[in-house]
C-alpha positions in Angstrom: 13.2 23.4 2.1 12.8 25.3 5.3 11.2 23.5 8.2 7.5 23.2 7.6 4.4 21.4 8.9 2.1 18.9 7.1 -1.3 19.7 8.7 -3.0 16.8 6.8 -0.1 14.5 6.4 2.2 13.6 3.5 3.1 10.5 1.5 6.5 10.0 -0.2 8.0 7.3 -2.4 11.7 7.9 -3.2 12.2 7.0 -6.8 15.9 7.6 -7.1 18.7 9.3 -5.2 18.7 9.9 -1.5 16.0 12.1 0.2 16.9 13.5 3.7 15.5 15.4 6.6 16.5 15.8 10.2 14.9 12.4 10.9 17.1 10.4 8.5 18.3 9.6 5.1 16.0 7.7 2.7 17.4 5.8 -0.3 15.5 4.9 -3.5 12.6 2.6 -2.7 11.9 4.2 0.7 8.2 4.8 1.4 7.1 7.4 4.1 3.8 8.3 5.5 4.2 11.5 7.6 1.2 11.9 9.8 -0.9 15.0 10.4 1.2 17.7 12.0 4.5 16.1 11.0 7.3 18.8 10.8 10.5 18.5 8.8 13.2 20.3 6.8 13.8 18.1 3.7 16.9 18.2 1.6 19.0 16.1 -0.7 22.8 16.3 -0.9 23.2 14.4 -4.2 19.7 15.0 -5.6 16.6 12.8 -5.7 13.4 12.2 -7.5 10.2 11.7 -5.4 6.6 10.8 -5.9 4.9 13.0 -3.3 1.2 13.3 -2.3 0.2 16.0 0.2 -2.8 16.0 2.4 -2.8 12.1 2.3 -2.5 11.1 6.0 -4.9 13.2 8.0 -6.2 12.1 11.4 -5.1 12.7 14.9 -3.0 9.9 16.4 -1.8 8.3 13.2 1.7 6.9 13.4 4.7 7.7 11.2 5.2 4.9 8.6 8.6 4.1 7.1 9.2 1.2 4.8 12.4 0.2 3.1 10.8 -1.5 0.1 14.2 -2.7 -1.3 14.4 -5.0 1.8 10.9 -6.3 1.6 10.0 -9.5 -0.3 7.4 -9.7 -3.0 4.2 -11.5 -1.9 2.3 -13.6 -4.4 -1.3 -12.6 -4.9 -4.3 -14.3 -6.2 -3.5 -13.6 -9.8 -0.7 -15.4 -11.6 2.3 -13.2 -12.4 1.3 -10.4 -10.1 3.0 -9.8 -6.7 3.0 -7.0 -4.2 4.6 -5.3 -1.3 2.2 -4.0 1.3 3.2 -0.4 2.4 0.1 0.5 4.4 -3.3 -1.1 5.1 -5.7 0.7 7.4 -8.0 -2.2 7.7 -5.2 -4.6 8.8 -3.8 -2.2 11.4 -7.4 -1.3 12.5 -7.0 2.5 12.1 -10.6 2.8 10.9 -9.9 3.3 7.2 -10.1 1.1 4.1 -7.1 2.7 2.6 -4.4 0.4 1.2 -1.1 1.3 -0.4 1.1 -1.3 -2.2 3.8 -1.7 -4.7 2.5 -4.1 -7.4 4.7 -5.9 -9.8 3.3 -7.4 -13.0 5.5 -10.1 -14.8 5.6 -9.7 -18.6 2.2 -10.8 -20.0 0.4 -10.7 -16.6 -3.2 -9.6 -16.6 -5.9 -8.8 -14.0 -9.4 -10.0 -14.5 -12.0 -7.2 -14.9 -12.5 -5.8 -11.4 -14.3 -3.1 -9.4 -12.9 -0.2 -7.2 -15.8 0.7 -4.9 -13.8 3.4 -3.2 -11.4 4.3 -6.1 -7.8 3.5 -7.0 -4.8 5.6 -8.0 -1.7 4.2 -9.7 1.7 5.7 -10.4 3.8 3.7 -12.9 7.2 3.4 -11.2 8.7 1.4 -14.1 7.6 -0.3 -17.3 4.2 0.1 -18.9 0.6 -1.0 -18.1 -2.6 -0.7 -20.1 -6.3 -1.1 -19.7 -9.3 -0.4 -21.8 -8.8 3.3 -21.2 -5.2 3.7 -22.4 -1.5 2.8 -22.2 0.4 4.2 -19.3 4.3 4.5 -19.3 6.8 5.1 -16.5 6.0 8.3 -14.7 2.2 8.3 -15.4 -0.3 8.9 -12.6 -3.9 7.7 -13.1 -6.9 8.1 -10.9 -9.9 5.7 -11.2 -13.0 7.2 -9.4 -15.1 5.4 -6.9 -17.3 2.7 -8.5 -14.9 2.3 -11.5 -14.1 -0.9 -13.2 -11.2 -2.0 -15.4 -8.9 -4.9 -16.3 -5.1 -4.2 -16.5 -2.4 -5.9 -18.6 1.4 -5.4 -18.9 3.1 -6.9 -22.1 6.6 -6.0 -20.8 6.1 -6.1 -17.0 5.9 -3.2 -14.7 6.0 -2.0 -11.1 3.2 0.2 -9.9 2.5 2.3 -6.8 -1.2 1.5 -6.1 -3.4 3.2 -3.5 -7.1 2.1 -3.1 -10.0 2.4 -0.8 -9.6 6.1 -0.1 -11.8 8.1 -2.5 -15.3 9.2 -1.6 -18.1 7.1 -3.1 
């Protein structure tokens, strides 16, 4: 791509291959939040597959975020069989948002209790399958749960999810 701006930011998860721009080379598992006004000329020498969300990191003064998820440990959560890697948490860093982005891993047979999403949730199935009362979602599926939604999730085989929450209007 030619050099271009991202006036409202950009979010990237490298799914496979190596994604590059003039700022660096990013292997599978790399997570990037490019802030409002970020400029780059992306390319890939060997090819890559990306999950990209545009207009996802607006706000003056936000910092560039780069995470090598392959080097990050999984943290245990409050639900048995479910762990996560925190990629971004606006509340934790005090940037004035409730936005949270994680990779979430379900062990085979893991289940969440029924729970609410006051400000919505989006998931992208990175690998495996997950299901809830609304459907079964395989690798490559993107699902958006609106603000004030409620569900319980289960994975018979196990899965890894990109999960973004706390960012949709109520």
